[in-house]
C-alpha positions as a LaTeX table, in Angstrom:
\begin{tabular}{lrrr}
\hline
Residue & $x$ (\AA) & $y$ (\AA) & $z$ (\AA) \\
\hline
Met1 & 87.42 & $-16.00$ & $-2.58$ \\
Lys2 & 86.02 & $-12.42$ & $-1.42$ \\
Lys3 & 88.44 & $-12.16$ & 1.42 \\
Val4 & 91.18 & $-12.77$ & $-0.93$ \\
Ile5 & 90.21 & $-10.35$ & $-3.33$ \\
Ala6 & 89.93 & $-7.76$ & $-0.45$ \\
Thr7 & 93.02 & $-8.18$ & 0.64 \\
Val8 & 94.43 & $-8.29$ & $-2.66$ \\
Ile9 & 93.02 & $-4.78$ & $-3.18$ \\
Gly10 & 94.19 & $-3.36$ & 0.34 \\
Leu11 & 97.97 & $-4.45$ & $-0.51$ \\
Leu12 & 97.69 & $-2.56$ & $-4.14$ \\
Ala13 & 96.42 & 0.55 & $-2.21$ \\
Cys14 & 99.12 & 0.18 & 0.34 \\
Phe15 & 101.86 & 0.09 & $-2.05$ \\
Ala16 & 100.38 & 2.45 & $-4.42$ \\
Phe17 & 100.27 & 5.07 & $-1.43$ \\
Gly18 & 103.92 & 3.78 & 0.22 \\
Tyr19 & 105.00 & 4.90 & $-3.88$ \\
Phe20 & 103.60 & 8.11 & $-3.85$ \\
Trp21 & 104.24 & 9.49 & $-0.52$ \\
Lys22 & 107.93 & 10.32 & $-0.92$ \\
Asp23 & 106.63 & 12.16 & $-3.75$ \\
Ile24 & 103.70 & 13.79 & $-1.47$ \\
Arg25 & 106.61 & 14.05 & 1.41 \\
Asn26 & 108.87 & 16.24 & $-1.17$ \\
Asn27 & 105.65 & 18.02 & $-2.69$ \\
Gln28 & 106.33 & 16.66 & $-5.84$ \\
Phe29 & 102.99 & 14.38 & $-6.32$ \\
Pro30 & 100.83 & 16.21 & $-8.44$ \\
Gly31 & 99.11 & 19.54 & $-7.74$ \\
Ser32 & 95.69 & 18.64 & $-8.46$ \\
Ser33 & 95.86 & 15.01 & $-5.91$ \\
Arg34 & 97.79 & 16.23 & $-3.40$ \\
Asp35 & 94.97 & 18.96 & $-3.10$ \\
Tyr36 & 92.63 & 16.51 & $-2.69$ \\
Leu37 & 93.94 & 14.99 & $-0.38$ \\
Leu38 & 94.45 & 17.83 & 1.66 \\
Gly39 & 90.48 & 18.71 & 1.38 \\
Ile40 & 91.67 & 21.71 & $-0.90$ \\
Arg41 & 89.34 & 23.18 & $-4.03$ \\
Thr42 & 91.15 & 24.83 & $-6.64$ \\
Ser43 & 88.05 & 24.78 & $-8.83$ \\
Gly44 & 84.41 & 25.57 & $-9.02$ \\
Lys45 & 82.00 & 28.32 & $-9.37$ \\
Asn46 & 80.60 & 30.35 & $-6.70$ \\
Val47 & 82.82 & 28.97 & $-3.70$ \\
Arg48 & 82.24 & 30.91 & $-1.00$ \\
Asp49 & 84.58 & 32.68 & 1.41 \\
Asp50 & 84.88 & 31.19 & 4.31 \\
Gln51 & 85.62 & 28.03 & 1.82 \\
Val52 & 89.21 & 29.52 & 0.36 \\
Phe53 & 89.60 & 30.74 & 3.74 \\
Lys54 & 90.19 & 27.46 & 4.74 \\
Asp55 & 91.77 & 26.35 & 1.75 \\
Val56 & 94.26 & 28.77 & 2.24 \\
Tyr57 & 94.81 & 27.62 & 5.76 \\
Ala58 & 95.07 & 23.94 & 4.70 \\
Arg59 & 97.53 & 24.83 & 2.06 \\
Val60 & 100.18 & 26.18 & 4.47 \\
Ala61 & 99.63 & 23.85 & 7.67 \\
Gly62 & 99.83 & 20.70 & 4.91 \\
Thr63 & 102.38 & 21.75 & 2.41 \\
Asn64 & 104.76 & 24.43 & 3.60 \\
Ile65 & 108.15 & 23.19 & 3.95 \\
Lys66 & 108.45 & 24.60 & 7.70 \\
Lys67 & 106.24 & 22.84 & 10.11 \\
Ala68 & 103.88 & 25.54 & 11.87 \\
Asp69 & 101.89 & 25.32 & 14.79 \\
Arg70 & 98.39 & 25.31 & 13.67 \\
Lys71 & 97.18 & 27.04 & 16.97 \\
Glu72 & 99.90 & 30.28 & 16.07 \\
Leu73 & 98.88 & 29.86 & 12.57 \\
Lys74 & 95.19 & 30.09 & 13.14 \\
Tyr75 & 95.98 & 33.00 & 15.23 \\
Ala76 & 97.62 & 34.90 & 12.87 \\
Ala77 & 95.08 & 34.31 & 10.83 \\
Met78 & 92.90 & 35.73 & 12.75 \\
Glu79 & 94.72 & 39.18 & 13.62 \\
Gly80 & 95.63 & 39.58 & 10.35 \\
Leu81 & 91.63 & 39.17 & 9.10 \\
Val82 & 90.83 & 41.84 & 12.11 \\
Ala83 & 94.28 & 43.96 & 11.08 \\
Ser84 & 92.82 & 44.35 & 7.69 \\
Leu85 & 90.28 & 46.69 & 9.08 \\
Gly86 & 92.20 & 49.45 & 9.29 \\
Asp87 & 90.65 & 50.01 & 12.89 \\
Pro88 & 93.27 & 50.72 & 15.73 \\
His89 & 90.33 & 50.32 & 18.29 \\
Ser90 & 89.29 & 46.55 & 16.84 \\
Asn91 & 91.82 & 43.89 & 17.67 \\
Phe92 & 92.11 & 40.24 & 18.31 \\
Phe93 & 92.73 & 38.65 & 21.37 \\
Val94 & 94.56 & 35.66 & 22.29 \\
Pro95 & 93.30 & 33.38 & 25.08 \\
Lys96 & 95.88 & 34.50 & 28.17 \\
Ile97 & 95.13 & 38.61 & 26.50 \\
Asn98 & 92.08 & 38.05 & 26.30 \\
Thr99 & 90.99 & 36.62 & 30.07 \\
Ala100 & 93.59 & 39.72 & 31.04 \\
Phe101 & 91.44 & 41.93 & 29.06 \\
Arg102 & 88.43 & 40.62 & 30.88 \\
Asp103 & 89.25 & 41.15 & 34.62 \\
Glu104 & 90.81 & 45.04 & 33.68 \\
Thr105 & 86.89 & 45.84 & 32.24 \\
Ser106 & 85.18 & 43.69 & 34.75 \\
Gly107 & 87.36 & 45.62 & 37.52 \\
Lys108 & 87.81 & 42.31 & 39.64 \\
Phe109 & 89.56 & 39.35 & 39.83 \\
Phe110 & 91.11 & 36.90 & 42.38 \\
Gly111 & 94.89 & 37.14 & 43.08 \\
Ile112 & 96.37 & 38.78 & 45.74 \\
Gly113 & 96.08 & 42.88 & 45.31 \\
Ala114 & 99.09 & 44.77 & 43.35 \\
Arg115 & 100.07 & 46.48 & 40.80 \\
Leu116 & 103.31 & 45.13 & 39.29 \\
Thr117 & 105.25 & 46.12 & 36.20 \\
Pro118 & 108.39 & 44.39 & 34.23 \\
Asp119 & 111.49 & 43.97 & 35.83 \\
Asn120 & 114.47 & 41.70 & 34.55 \\
Ala121 & 114.64 & 39.71 & 37.81 \\
Gly122 & 110.31 & 38.88 & 37.89 \\
Val123 & 108.10 & 41.66 & 38.35 \\
Lys124 & 108.14 & 44.60 & 40.69 \\
Val125 & 105.54 & 45.61 & 43.24 \\
Thr126 & 104.06 & 49.06 & 42.01 \\
Gln127 & 101.72 & 49.52 & 44.58 \\
Val128 & 99.56 & 47.40 & 47.14 \\
Phe129 & 95.89 & 47.70 & 47.20 \\
Thr130 & 94.75 & 49.00 & 50.94 \\
Asp131 & 92.90 & 45.97 & 52.68 \\
Gly132 & 94.16 & 43.65 & 50.47 \\
Pro133 & 95.88 & 39.91 & 50.68 \\
Ala134 & 99.29 & 41.34 & 49.83 \\
Gln135 & 99.39 & 44.10 & 52.47 \\
Lys136 & 97.73 & 41.96 & 54.96 \\
Ala137 & 100.72 & 39.42 & 54.39 \\
Gly138 & 103.25 & 42.34 & 54.42 \\
Val139 & 104.26 & 42.95 & 50.81 \\
Leu140 & 105.59 & 45.98 & 49.90 \\
Ala141 & 105.73 & 48.44 & 47.15 \\
Gly142 & 109.15 & 48.30 & 45.53 \\
Asp143 & 108.99 & 44.46 & 46.26 \\
Ile144 & 110.21 & 42.15 & 43.13 \\
Ile145 & 108.64 & 38.57 & 42.92 \\
Thr146 & 111.40 & 36.25 & 41.45 \\
Thr147 & 109.59 & 33.09 & 42.07 \\
Val148 & 106.03 & 31.71 & 42.10 \\
Asp149 & 105.11 & 28.59 & 43.34 \\
Gly150 & 108.44 & 27.72 & 42.99 \\
Thr151 & 109.07 & 28.57 & 39.24 \\
Asn152 & 111.57 & 31.20 & 38.72 \\
Val153 & 109.98 & 34.05 & 36.99 \\
Ala154 & 113.21 & 36.15 & 35.90 \\
Gly155 & 113.06 & 36.79 & 32.13 \\
Met156 & 109.38 & 35.24 & 31.66 \\
Asp157 & 106.99 & 37.63 & 30.10 \\
Ser158 & 104.96 & 40.15 & 32.78 \\
Asp159 & 101.78 & 39.18 & 31.49 \\
Asp160 & 102.38 & 35.28 & 32.06 \\
Ile161 & 103.81 & 35.74 & 35.33 \\
Val162 & 100.56 & 37.57 & 36.52 \\
Leu163 & 98.51 & 34.54 & 35.03 \\
Met164 & 100.46 & 32.33 & 37.43 \\
Ile165 & 99.56 & 35.11 & 40.68 \\
Lys166 & 95.94 & 34.92 & 39.57 \\
Gly167 & 94.02 & 32.17 & 40.43 \\
Lys168 & 90.99 & 30.71 & 42.13 \\
Glu169 & 89.40 & 32.07 & 44.74 \\
Asn170 & 90.79 & 30.71 & 48.39 \\
Thr171 & 93.98 & 28.94 & 46.63 \\
Ile172 & 97.32 & 29.89 & 48.28 \\
Val173 & 99.81 & 31.37 & 46.04 \\
Arg174 & 103.78 & 30.95 & 47.30 \\
Leu175 & 105.51 & 34.01 & 46.63 \\
Lys176 & 109.59 & 34.60 & 46.75 \\
Ile177 & 110.51 & 38.01 & 46.72 \\
Leu178 & 113.52 & 40.16 & 46.86 \\
Arg179 & 113.37 & 43.44 & 48.74 \\
Pro180 & 115.64 & 46.53 & 48.73 \\
Asn181 & 117.87 & 46.24 & 51.58 \\
Val182 & 117.38 & 43.12 & 52.93 \\
Glu183 & 120.23 & 40.59 & 51.84 \\
Gln184 & 117.55 & 36.91 & 52.10 \\
Pro185 & 114.61 & 36.70 & 49.72 \\
Ile186 & 111.79 & 36.93 & 51.69 \\
Glu187 & 108.86 & 34.04 & 51.32 \\
Phe188 & 105.11 & 34.33 & 51.28 \\
Ala189 & 102.08 & 32.48 & 51.32 \\
Ile190 & 99.01 & 34.18 & 50.26 \\
Lys191 & 95.67 & 33.54 & 49.65 \\
Arg192 & 94.10 & 34.72 & 46.74 \\
Gln193 & 90.99 & 36.56 & 47.16 \\
Lys194 & 88.64 & 39.02 & 45.06 \\
Val195 & 90.09 & 42.11 & 44.10 \\
Val196 & 88.91 & 45.29 & 43.08 \\
Pro197 & 91.70 & 47.39 & 41.75 \\
Pro198 & 91.12 & 50.90 & 42.88 \\
Ser199 & 90.59 & 53.28 & 39.61 \\
Val200 & 89.50 & 56.56 & 41.66 \\
Glu201 & 92.11 & 58.23 & 43.53 \\
Ser202 & 91.16 & 61.64 & 45.63 \\
Lys203 & 92.83 & 64.03 & 48.15 \\
Val204 & 92.48 & 67.52 & 49.47 \\
Leu205 & 94.76 & 70.83 & 48.43 \\
Lys206 & 93.86 & 71.94 & 52.28 \\
Ala207 & 96.06 & 75.21 & 51.34 \\
Gln208 & 93.02 & 75.55 & 48.27 \\
Asn209 & 90.38 & 74.37 & 49.99 \\
Thr210 & 89.65 & 72.34 & 46.77 \\
Gly211 & 89.08 & 68.68 & 46.12 \\
Tyr212 & 90.88 & 66.19 & 43.58 \\
Ile213 & 89.62 & 63.26 & 42.21 \\
Arg214 & 91.53 & 61.53 & 39.52 \\
Ile215 & 89.57 & 58.26 & 37.68 \\
Leu216 & 92.28 & 56.23 & 35.69 \\
Asn217 & 89.40 & 54.34 & 34.24 \\
Phe218 & 85.99 & 53.34 & 33.78 \\
Ser219 & 85.93 & 49.93 & 35.15 \\
Gln220 & 82.66 & 48.78 & 36.34 \\
Glu221 & 83.50 & 49.56 & 40.01 \\
Val222 & 84.64 & 53.26 & 39.28 \\
Pro223 & 81.35 & 54.67 & 40.39 \\
Glu224 & 80.87 & 53.44 & 43.72 \\
Gln225 & 85.07 & 54.51 & 44.17 \\
Phe226 & 83.84 & 58.02 & 42.62 \\
Asp227 & 81.24 & 58.17 & 45.19 \\
Arg228 & 83.46 & 56.91 & 48.27 \\
Glu229 & 86.06 & 59.35 & 47.16 \\
Leu230 & 83.75 & 62.26 & 46.57 \\
Glu231 & 82.25 & 62.02 & 50.07 \\
Thr232 & 85.77 & 61.87 & 51.32 \\
Val233 & 86.87 & 65.21 & 49.88 \\
Glu234 & 83.37 & 66.89 & 50.76 \\
Ala235 & 83.96 & 65.79 & 54.34 \\
Ala236 & 86.54 & 68.78 & 54.46 \\
Gly237 & 84.23 & 70.87 & 53.42 \\
Ile238 & 85.93 & 72.22 & 49.94 \\
Lys239 & 85.30 & 75.05 & 47.81 \\
Gly240 & 85.69 & 73.54 & 44.50 \\
Leu241 & 86.96 & 70.20 & 42.75 \\
Val242 & 88.95 & 69.22 & 40.31 \\
Ile243 & 88.03 & 65.37 & 38.09 \\
Asp244 & 91.24 & 64.45 & 36.62 \\
Leu245 & 90.64 & 62.59 & 33.00 \\
Arg246 & 93.98 & 62.67 & 32.05 \\
Gly247 & 95.62 & 59.43 & 30.66 \\
Asn248 & 92.02 & 57.91 & 31.08 \\
Pro249 & 91.41 & 55.61 & 28.07 \\
Gly250 & 88.40 & 54.90 & 29.02 \\
Gly251 & 86.13 & 51.61 & 29.60 \\
Ser252 & 82.67 & 50.51 & 29.97 \\
Leu253 & 79.97 & 53.09 & 28.69 \\
Asp254 & 77.87 & 52.15 & 31.45 \\
Ala255 & 79.82 & 53.47 & 34.30 \\
Ala256 & 80.49 & 56.93 & 32.51 \\
Ile257 & 76.78 & 57.35 & 32.40 \\
Met258 & 76.16 & 56.06 & 36.29 \\
Ile259 & 78.90 & 58.77 & 37.26 \\
Leu260 & 76.78 & 61.65 & 34.63 \\
Ser261 & 73.74 & 60.69 & 36.86 \\
Arg262 & 75.20 & 62.56 & 39.92 \\
Phe263 & 75.28 & 65.66 & 37.64 \\
Ile264 & 72.60 & 65.38 & 35.52 \\
Asp265 & 69.27 & 64.49 & 36.19 \\
Asn266 & 67.40 & 62.33 & 33.24 \\
Lys267 & 68.54 & 63.88 & 30.47 \\
Leu268 & 70.15 & 62.50 & 27.40 \\
Ala269 & 73.76 & 61.62 & 27.29 \\
Val270 & 74.71 & 59.79 & 24.21 \\
Thr271 & 73.66 & 59.01 & 21.16 \\
Leu272 & 75.01 & 55.06 & 19.52 \\
Lys273 & 74.19 & 54.81 & 15.79 \\
Phe274 & 75.29 & 51.50 & 14.54 \\
Arg275 & 76.04 & 49.87 & 10.85 \\
Glu276 & 72.62 & 50.40 & 9.47 \\
Glu277 & 71.90 & 53.77 & 9.00 \\
Asn278 & 68.13 & 53.61 & 11.19 \\
Gln279 & 69.76 & 52.03 & 13.96 \\
Gln280 & 70.88 & 53.75 & 16.92 \\
Glu281 & 70.51 & 53.60 & 20.54 \\
Thr282 & 69.94 & 56.97 & 23.29 \\
Tyr283 & 71.44 & 56.80 & 26.87 \\
Glu284 & 70.11 & 59.12 & 29.23 \\
Thr285 & 71.02 & 59.52 & 33.21 \\
Ser286 & 69.36 & 58.59 & 35.65 \\
Lys287 & 66.55 & 60.33 & 37.40 \\
Gly288 & 66.72 & 61.15 & 40.96 \\
Asp289 & 70.84 & 60.10 & 41.49 \\
Thr290 & 71.90 & 63.50 & 41.25 \\
His291 & 74.20 & 64.80 & 43.90 \\
Asn292 & 73.86 & 68.39 & 44.88 \\
Phe293 & 77.32 & 69.94 & 43.96 \\
Lys294 & 77.33 & 73.22 & 45.70 \\
Tyr295 & 80.98 & 74.54 & 44.43 \\
Pro296 & 82.35 & 74.85 & 40.81 \\
Ile297 & 83.87 & 71.92 & 38.90 \\
Thr298 & 86.51 & 71.80 & 36.44 \\
Val299 & 87.84 & 68.76 & 34.53 \\
Leu300 & 91.42 & 68.41 & 33.56 \\
Val301 & 91.62 & 66.79 & 30.04 \\
Asp302 & 94.42 & 65.93 & 27.64 \\
Gly303 & 95.53 & 63.82 & 24.31 \\
Glu304 & 94.95 & 60.91 & 26.10 \\
Ser305 & 91.85 & 61.24 & 27.63 \\
Ala306 & 89.34 & 59.17 & 25.40 \\
Ser307 & 86.28 & 56.93 & 24.88 \\
Ala308 & 84.40 & 56.91 & 28.26 \\
Ala309 & 86.55 & 59.40 & 29.57 \\
Glu310 & 85.38 & 61.90 & 26.36 \\
Ile311 & 81.56 & 61.10 & 26.96 \\
Met312 & 81.99 & 62.56 & 30.40 \\
Ala313 & 83.86 & 65.25 & 30.22 \\
Gly314 & 81.97 & 66.27 & 26.76 \\
Val315 & 78.59 & 65.67 & 28.20 \\
Leu316 & 79.50 & 68.26 & 31.51 \\
Lys317 & 80.77 & 70.88 & 29.29 \\
Asp318 & 77.18 & 70.69 & 27.01 \\
Tyr319 & 75.17 & 70.71 & 29.99 \\
Asn320 & 77.58 & 74.06 & 31.44 \\
Lys321 & 78.41 & 71.45 & 34.25 \\
Ala322 & 81.77 & 71.89 & 34.25 \\
Thr323 & 84.97 & 73.59 & 32.89 \\
Leu324 & 87.22 & 71.66 & 30.76 \\
Ile325 & 91.00 & 72.52 & 31.13 \\
Gly326 & 93.88 & 71.01 & 29.58 \\
Glu327 & 94.91 & 69.93 & 25.96 \\
Arg328 & 92.26 & 68.62 & 23.19 \\
Thr329 & 90.98 & 64.69 & 23.85 \\
Tyr330 & 92.08 & 61.86 & 21.91 \\
Gly331 & 88.73 & 61.78 & 19.56 \\
Lys332 & 87.85 & 58.11 & 20.01 \\
Phe333 & 84.13 & 58.59 & 18.83 \\
Ser334 & 83.82 & 55.11 & 18.96 \\
Val335 & 82.31 & 51.77 & 20.62 \\
Gln336 & 84.23 & 48.41 & 20.91 \\
Thr337 & 82.45 & 45.36 & 22.08 \\
Val338 & 84.31 & 42.21 & 22.43 \\
Phe339 & 82.86 & 38.71 & 21.04 \\
Asn340 & 84.60 & 35.86 & 23.06 \\
Gln341 & 85.71 & 32.32 & 21.22 \\
Ile342 & 85.10 & 29.32 & 21.98 \\
Asp343 & 88.87 & 28.38 & 22.50 \\
Gly344 & 89.37 & 31.72 & 25.10 \\
Ala345 & 90.49 & 33.89 & 22.38 \\
Gly346 & 88.38 & 37.34 & 21.75 \\
Ile347 & 87.39 & 39.93 & 18.69 \\
Lys348 & 86.97 & 42.96 & 19.63 \\
Leu349 & 84.95 & 44.97 & 16.91 \\
Thr350 & 83.85 & 48.50 & 16.91 \\
Ile351 & 79.77 & 48.57 & 16.53 \\
Ala352 & 78.69 & 52.13 & 16.75 \\
His353 & 80.17 & 55.70 & 16.83 \\
Tyr354 & 78.58 & 57.96 & 19.24 \\
Phe355 & 77.68 & 61.28 & 19.33 \\
Leu356 & 77.51 & 64.27 & 22.46 \\
Pro357 & 73.89 & 65.85 & 23.31 \\
Lys358 & 74.84 & 68.91 & 21.43 \\
Ser359 & 78.83 & 68.37 & 20.54 \\
Gly360 & 77.73 & 65.85 & 18.17 \\
Ala361 & 81.00 & 63.40 & 16.87 \\
Lys362 & 84.40 & 64.32 & 17.79 \\
Ser363 & 86.00 & 61.46 & 16.13 \\
Arg364 & 90.06 & 61.44 & 15.48 \\
Lys365 & 90.69 & 62.19 & 11.45 \\
Val366 & 94.31 & 61.21 & 10.47 \\
Asp367 & 96.00 & 61.54 & 7.00 \\
Glu368 & 98.09 & 58.42 & 5.68 \\
Asp369 & 101.30 & 59.16 & 7.73 \\
Gly370 & 99.05 & 59.29 & 10.91 \\
Thr371 & 99.20 & 62.78 & 11.30 \\
Tyr372 & 96.39 & 65.05 & 13.62 \\
Ile373 & 94.26 & 66.52 & 11.38 \\
Ser374 & 91.36 & 66.57 & 13.12 \\
Gly375 & 88.54 & 65.70 & 15.88 \\
Gly376 & 88.35 & 65.47 & 19.76 \\
Leu377 & 87.31 & 67.36 & 22.44 \\
Asp378 & 89.08 & 70.89 & 22.81 \\
Pro379 & 89.13 & 72.37 & 26.50 \\
Asp380 & 87.63 & 75.83 & 27.71 \\
Ile381 & 90.91 & 76.61 & 28.80 \\
Leu382 & 93.86 & 75.60 & 26.93 \\
Val383 & 96.73 & 74.39 & 29.07 \\
Lys384 & 99.93 & 72.83 & 27.86 \\
Val385 & 102.20 & 70.75 & 30.26 \\
Asp386 & 105.61 & 73.13 & 31.04 \\
Glu387 & 107.66 & 71.05 & 29.71 \\
Glu388 & 110.67 & 73.10 & 31.15 \\
Lys389 & 109.76 & 71.86 & 34.73 \\
Glu390 & 109.67 & 68.16 & 35.99 \\
Tyr391 & 106.14 & 67.14 & 35.62 \\
Glu392 & 104.12 & 65.35 & 38.17 \\
Pro393 & 100.21 & 65.11 & 37.60 \\
Gly394 & 98.42 & 65.57 & 40.69 \\
Asn395 & 101.04 & 67.31 & 42.45 \\
Leu396 & 100.33 & 71.33 & 42.68 \\
Glu397 & 103.74 & 72.32 & 42.63 \\
Arg398 & 104.69 & 70.09 & 39.38 \\
Asp399 & 101.48 & 70.06 & 37.57 \\
Asn400 & 100.89 & 73.62 & 35.85 \\
Gln401 & 97.56 & 72.06 & 34.20 \\
Leu402 & 96.27 & 71.42 & 38.15 \\
Ala403 & 97.45 & 74.88 & 38.90 \\
Arg404 & 95.45 & 76.43 & 36.47 \\
Ala405 & 92.23 & 74.78 & 37.24 \\
Val406 & 92.80 & 75.57 & 41.22 \\
Glu407 & 93.45 & 79.31 & 39.86 \\
Phe408 & 90.37 & 78.86 & 37.78 \\
Leu409 & 88.12 & 77.86 & 40.76 \\
Arg410 & 89.14 & 80.55 & 43.31 \\
Thr411 & 88.65 & 83.44 & 40.58 \\
Gly412 & 86.27 & 82.08 & 37.92 \\
Lys413 & 88.48 & 83.02 & 35.29 \\
\hline
\end{tabular}
């Protein structure tokens, strides 16, 4: 008898669900009942903010006439959440972008050892790293990668192509390349190896007896690269040094402190002040790691010198170790940390502001229209780029800021 009753109840439930399903599907089912089925609370006191957030997600995912991809919906919500902070330096990264960001800031990954830029036919090789897998295989700057492991990559997003080329150490990636003035495509089978992108470049301006070192960013590998390039230029018997931080967006604070330790022995470099008023951290240069600089130093800066680049330039200025030449820096006196999520995504949030030993904070301020008001480091010698001449950073004949730095090193004024 109990089995008969259970069967009847089950049939009635199925009949009722089938009867109302058309209304549910057409969004004509009574609102409160539909919300109940979706797990949405529409009333109640002391409802937590996160519950409201979940309810909105459930409503959009479950009732909107256009079916949405739940993963894209989740990422859009998280991106909007971070964007609502109004902080241009706080960002949400989807998994593939977060992976690329980690590789960039760590300064190493497994790949072929080349810089790549977008191209209509795939990606173009703009630089081949010395002693890297690509150079050993015969890849040249100017080559265009059109196929990766048998997949035609023309028209694909360059970030996706780069991720296809990267991979596990000692695995093989097969590339098809178009080379200028070569009729047929060239095929390569390259073993992926650990790659450390060069972020420090140097040369000797022989006629001026001056060393030139350019730091592109502050990845974790930069201090070692800086020491190597410094040794190279000093071997030429230079009488002055230009350090170029123009266009340097920053990076690792620890990397900047390590380089500053070559100039300043065991002194305060920067103070970080956090959310709580009484919470702060101080960073000092290390003891006993200073280098004996027997010549004057200038540092080139511009409006794109930011964050760790401003720390290095500002600390050198505060301790009278270098003369800043160029244009006012960006004014990013804040520190960000990336919080990695369980699905591979990442959230980069501003956690503190930093203060220089003597100059304090120089945070950028803008008006409602985004127009600059104040902030950034002012150079000791203001030199704007000569827009009437062809500009090429690092080329003494086409870089009037570099020319002014060299003149200062020669004359002291």
